[in-house]
N, C-alpha and C positions, 0 to 999 in steps of 0.2 A: 504494500500500500504506500502511496506517495502523497505528498502535499503540494497544493498549488500556492501556498503562501510564499512570500519573498524569501530568497536564500538567506541563510544566517549572515553571510558576508554583506549582502545588500541591506539586511535589516539593521545591522550594527551601523553601517554607513549612514543610513537614513535617520536613525535615531540621533546620532551625533550631529549630522548636518542640519537636521530640522531645528535643533536647539541653537546651533551656531548661527543659523539664519536669523534668529531673534536675538542677535548680539550676545552669544554665549550665555544662554539662559542662567539666571541666578548668579550673575557676576558679583552681586552684592549680597551679603548675608541678609537673612529675612528681617532682622530688627532694623537694619539700616535702610533696606529697600522701602519699608513701610513709612519711613520718615522723609522720603524724597518729596520735595516741593517744586520740582521742575514744572513749569506751566505747560498746559496742553496747547500745542500750536494750532493756528487756524488751518482749515482744510485748503488744499491747493487742487482744485478740480482738474486743471490742465495736467499737472504732474501725475495725478492718480490715473487719469485716462491714459497717459503715455505708459504708465507702469503696467497696466493690464493689456494694453495693445501690443506690447513687446512679447510676442509669442515665439520668439527665437531663443530667449534666455530665461528658462530652458525651452527647448523645442516642445510646443504644446499646441493643442487643437482649439482650446477655448479657455476663458477665464470669466469669473464673476466676482465682484467685490461689493460688499454692503458695509458701509460705515454708519454707525449710530452713536448714541450717547448725547449727553447734554451739550457737548462742545461742537455739535454739527453733524449733519447727515449727508451722505453721498452714495449713489449706486451707479454701477456700470457693468456692462458685459462686453465680451470681445470674442472673436472667433466663431466657430460653428459647433453646434451640438451634435451634428451628424455630418461626416465628410461626404456621405453619399448624396444627401438631399441639400446640403449647405444651409440647413435651417439654423438661424442664430439661437443661442441660448437665451432663456428668459429667467426671471426671478422665481418662477414656479417649477423649473426643471429640477428633478431629483438627481442626486449624485451619491456615490458611495463615500462615506465619511471616515472610514478607517478607524483610527484609534480615538477619535472624538467619541466613539461608542463608550469609552471608559468613563466619561463624565456622567453619562446616563446610569451606568451600572453602579458607580460609586454613590450617586445620589440615592438610588433605591436601597443600597445596603445601609446607608446612613439613616434613611427613613425607618428601616427595620430596627436599627439601633435605638432610634428615638422611641419606638414602640416597645422596647424591652425584649425583642425577639431575637436579636443578635448582640453578642458581647464582643466588642472590638478586641479584647484581650484573650478571647477564647482560642485555643489551639485549633488549627484547621482540621487536624485529624479527629478532633472531638465532634466537630460540626459535620464533617464528611467522613465518617468511619470507613476504613477499608480502601481509601483511595490513595493515600500517601504512606510511604514506609515509616516505620517507627522512628528511624533516625531523623525524620523531619518533624519530630514532635514539638519543637520550639517555635515553629512557624505559626504566627497568629493571623487572625483576620486583618488586623491593622497593618501587619507586615505586607500583606498582599496589596492593600489599597495604596500604600505609599512606596511600593517597590523596594522594600528592605527585607525581603524574604530569604534571599540567598539561594533560591532554588537553582539546581544545576541546569546546564544547557540541554537542549533537546538532543536525543540520540535516535538515529534510525529514520530521520526525515531527509528528503532529497535536497540537494543544493543546486538548483538550476544554474547552468553556466551560460545558456543562450536564451534569447527570447522564444525561440522555437520550442525549447524544453518547457518553458512556462506554459505556452499554449497547449502543448501535448498533455500536460498534467492538470489543466485547469478544472477538470470535473472529478478529480480524485476526492474521495469523501472520508472524513474521520468522524467517529463518534467522540463526544467530549471525554469519555473515559480512555479511549485509545490515545487521544491527543495528550492528556495529562500524563499518561504512562510513559510517553517519550521523554518527559522531564523528571523522571524519578530514578535515573541511573546515577550512581556515584554519590559522593557526599555533598552536603550543602557547600556553596562557595565561600560563605562567611557566616558567622553567628548572626541569626536574624536580629535586625534592628541596629546593627553596627555599621553597615555600609548600605549603599543604594545602587541598584542596577535596574534600569528600565526593562521590564520583561512582560510580554503579553500573557504568558502563562498565569501570572498573578490574577489577571482579570477573567481568564477562562475559569479559574477556580472560584472567583467571586460570583460569577454568574451561576455556577453550580450551587453555591451557598444560598443564593436567592431562591433557587428552585427547591432546595431542601427545606427551607424555612416556610415558603409560601405554598408548596405543593402544586406549583404550576410552572410552565416553561418561563424562563427569565424574560422572554419577549412579552409575554402576557402581563407580567408584573410591571415592566417598564411602561407598557401601554396604559395600564390601569392607573399607575401612580404618577406618571409624568406626561405622556403624550396626550391622553384624553383630557386631563385637567387643564392643560395649557393650550388645547386645541391645535396641537401639532399634527394636522391631518395628513401632511405629506411626509411624515417621518415613519419609518417602518423598520421593524426587526424581522428580517426575511426568513429566519429559520432555515429550512433545507431548500428553499427556492433560490436557484442561482440567477434568476432574472430580476430586472428592475421594471416594475409595472407603471404605466402612465408615462407622462412626458418626462424625459430624462436626458441628460448629457451622456453621450457614449464615451467610453474610455478606449484608447488605442495604445498598442505597443508596437514600436518599430522593430521590424525583423532585421536580420543581419544584412539583407539585401537593400535595406532602406524603405521597403514597403511598410504600410501601416496595417495592422491586423486588429479588428474589433475584439476587444477583450472584456466587453461589458458583461456578458453572461459568464458567470464565474462562481464556482462552488466556494462558499465562504466558511465551510465547516471548521477549517483550521484557525479561523479568526473569531469563532463564536464567543461572544461576551467581551471580546477585546477589540474587535475591529470590523464587525459584520453589518453595522446598521446603514440605512439609506436615509437621506434627509435633503433639505433645501437650505440655501443661505438664509432665507427668511425664518424658517423654523429654528435654525441654530441660533440666530440672533435673538429670537424670542426665548429660547431655552436659557441662554446666558443671562439675559435681562431678568428673567424670573428667578433664576438661581441666585444671582448676586443680590437681588432685592429681598431675599428671604422668603419667597413664596413657597419654596419646596422643603426647607429644613429649618428647625429651630436654631437660634443664634449660636449656641454652644457647639453644635455639630457643623453648622456652616463654617464656623471659624476654622475647623480642621482642614477645610479645603483651601484655606489661605495661610496655612502653617507648615513650613518646611521642617524636616527632622532637625534635631540639635546640630549645632555647628560642627561638632566632632564627627558627624556622620557624613562621609564623603562618597562621591561616585568612585567606581573602581579605578578610574584614571587619576584620582586625587583631587579632582575639581569639586567645588561645593555641591551639595545635594540641590536638586532643582525640581523635584517632584513632591507635591503635597498629597493629600488624600483626594485623588481623582483629577487634579489639575497639575499644570507645570507653571513655573514662574519664569518670566523673562524681563530683563531690564534693558531697555533700548533708549539711547540718548537721554539717560537719566530718568526715564519714565518706566515704572514697574507695571507690567501686564500679567494677567493670570488667564489661563485658558488651556488649549490643547491643540496640537497638530495631529494630523491623521493622513494615512494614505494606503492605497492598494494600487495594483497595476492600473494605470490610466487615470488615476484620481489622486489629487493631493489637496489638502485643506488646512486652514488655520482659523481658529475661532478664539479671540482674545478680547479682554477688556481691562481697563483700569478698575481698581476695586470700587471706586466711587462712580463708575460708569460715565465719566466724562467722555471717554473715548472707547468705543467698542467696534470691533470689525470682524467680519467673516469673509474669508477668501477661499474660493473653490476654483481650482484650475486643473488642467489635464495634460501633464507631461507624458511624452511618448517613450521616455527612457527611464530606467530606474537603476542605473549601474553605478552612480556616484553621487556626490553631494550637490552637483550642479542643479538638480531639480528644485532646490530650495531657493533659487535666486529670486523668484517672484515674491515669496514671503519676505525675503530680506529687503527688497526695495520698497514694498508696501509698508512694512513695519517702520522703516526708516522715515518715509514720507509722513506717516501719521504721528510721529513723535519728535521730529527734528524741528528746531526753531528755524524759521525762514532765514534768519540772519546768519545761521551757521554755514560755513563754507564746505561744500561737498558732503557726500553721504557718510554715515557712520561706518567704521571699520567692522567687518564681520569675520 
């Protein structure tokens, strides 16, 4: 059995480059970042238009940008939603949102914590008996949500070397138990809670915890607790359906001969709970606004989403921790943003906001390559434009 998810090498590259594109996420410790008083700059519609119209850096087929918040609004689209019909994208077109799925999952877990149905300090093995080996007994629910679990790398999954291999395996299917089993070989990488490493398997387990506690598929819990109350009618947890239904932007992957292959229909089972959802820029903007405004969580649990691990908890490369419970922190041009990036083949997204919601943005675009960090260039220039003082000379360094 093989997986259609990105190769381990590509995944590591994307994780690093995605945060680097937001000016080396969490370049300031949490207590200093919260104290920043850098003013929010005015919007530059001409520059924003140029930023999303540049579909060469990275090579992309389309882009959508929605800027909100009390400091101003702007919307724009570029490119085509379908290279066959040349239909332009609209604000109502669905896209695959990749790891922004984790924001929804973390929110539901925290809602269950608020109801006394989940204990963040509970060992995962106690909540999900029989799924993890005994040597993983120290891993808690909280460790999953802020990526401090120390779970080992996956073993026995394919590492596609060419886009043709990606296409060939895009309908391979995994059950959640099979996928979790691939990350149970060997010892923990570190004592849980002492280091941070961004890992999708943490949220695959979090989704299973939701199912165990609610006795329903995690997608049904997300729908009942978040999508329906917020009227996010175009956001979907697809389950085993590899298609995107209704109006959507197609994703494409460049083959070795330069031709583009439609990669929209794609089995997401290896990303279940961590990167399988479908949404729109409008729905994601509404989700961020509601979450940050306290519509979904009580204050003490919402605060966990804006709290990084202690300063002595570092990423594996020694850099400061940059992931909270369900979100990631980025400081760009002195302005601290909270949100999430996400991607899968043919789709890349960023949804971020300042804590006070003066500036909020959702960017969805469609790179045709996933081999290196270059695909984050559009996030970099948009984030720079939305945070840089107009008097500053040149873009921020990334």
